[in-house]
C-alpha positions in Angstrom: -34.4 -30.1 48.4 -32.7 -30.7 51.7 -31.5 -28.1 54.2 -28.1 -27.6 53.0 -29.2 -26.9 49.3 -31.6 -24.3 50.8 -28.6 -23.0 53.3 -26.2 -22.8 50.0 -28.6 -21.4 47.8 -29.4 -18.5 50.6 -25.8 -17.8 50.7 -25.3 -17.8 47.3 -27.9 -15.3 46.8 -26.8 -13.1 49.4 -23.0 -13.1 47.9 -24.7 -12.3 44.2 -26.8 -9.3 45.9 -23.7 -8.1 47.9 -21.9 -8.3 44.5 -24.1 -6.4 42.7 -24.4 -3.6 45.1 -20.9 -3.5 45.1 -20.6 -3.2 41.3 -23.6 -0.7 41.2 -21.5 1.9 43.7 -18.7 1.5 41.4 -20.6 2.2 38.3 -22.3 5.2 39.7 -19.3 6.6 41.6 -21.0 6.9 44.9 -19.5 8.1 48.0 -20.4 8.0 51.7 -20.9 11.4 53.4 -21.2 12.3 56.8 -21.6 15.8 58.6 -19.6 16.8 61.9 -21.6 17.2 65.0 -19.5 20.0 66.2 -19.8 23.1 64.4 -16.0 24.6 63.3 -14.5 27.8 65.0 -14.2 30.6 65.5 -18.2 30.7 66.6 -19.0 33.5 64.3 -18.8 31.0 61.3 -20.1 28.0 63.1 -20.4 25.5 60.1 -21.2 21.8 60.6 -19.2 20.2 57.7 -19.8 17.8 55.3 -17.1 15.2 54.8 -16.5 12.8 51.7 -16.1 8.8 53.1 -12.5 8.1 53.6 -11.1 10.7 51.2 -10.5 13.5 53.9 -7.0 14.2 55.5 -8.9 16.2 58.2 -11.8 14.1 59.5 -13.4 14.7 62.7 -13.5 12.0 65.2 -15.6 9.0 64.6 -17.9 9.9 67.5 -18.6 13.0 66.2 -20.2 12.1 62.8 -23.4 11.5 61.6 -23.9 9.6 58.4 -25.9 11.3 55.9 -25.8 8.2 53.3 -24.5 7.4 50.0 -24.3 10.0 47.0 -23.2 10.4 43.7 -22.1 14.1 44.4 -21.3 16.4 47.4 -24.3 18.7 46.3 -26.9 16.1 47.1 -25.4 15.0 50.2 -25.6 18.8 51.4 -29.3 19.0 50.4 -30.0 15.7 52.6 -28.0 17.7 55.3 -29.9 20.6 55.0 -33.1 19.0 55.2 -32.3 16.8 58.2 -30.4 19.6 59.8 -32.1 22.9 58.9 -31.4 24.9 61.7 -27.1 24.3 61.2 -25.4 26.3 59.0 -23.8 23.4 56.6 -20.6 23.8 54.7 -18.5 21.5 52.5 -15.2 20.7 53.9 -12.0 22.5 52.0 -10.1 19.4 51.9 -12.3 16.4 50.8 -15.5 18.5 49.5 -14.1 21.6 47.9 -16.7 22.0 45.1 -19.2 22.4 47.7 -16.5 24.6 50.3 -18.1 28.3 50.9 -21.5 27.6 48.5 
């Protein structure tokens, strides 16, 4: 096999893997979640809110986001956030994560 054939084969393998990854995400309906670095106001509440992908109409600025990962629901994202940031109060955003807001 010459180097051109190997390059095409490697590229084809890469494309197929990416397509499978995209299809699996669609099947599993996974979304990426992130948490706001900054706590909400007023200070007595002070929760760090979890947001869902690009679904939020009121997202934090990109520089204030910490990616949590891809999850099929907000409860799994909240468990990950509580594991990673156990000292923070954590809540779901009422606009994009209503099912995890105030739980």
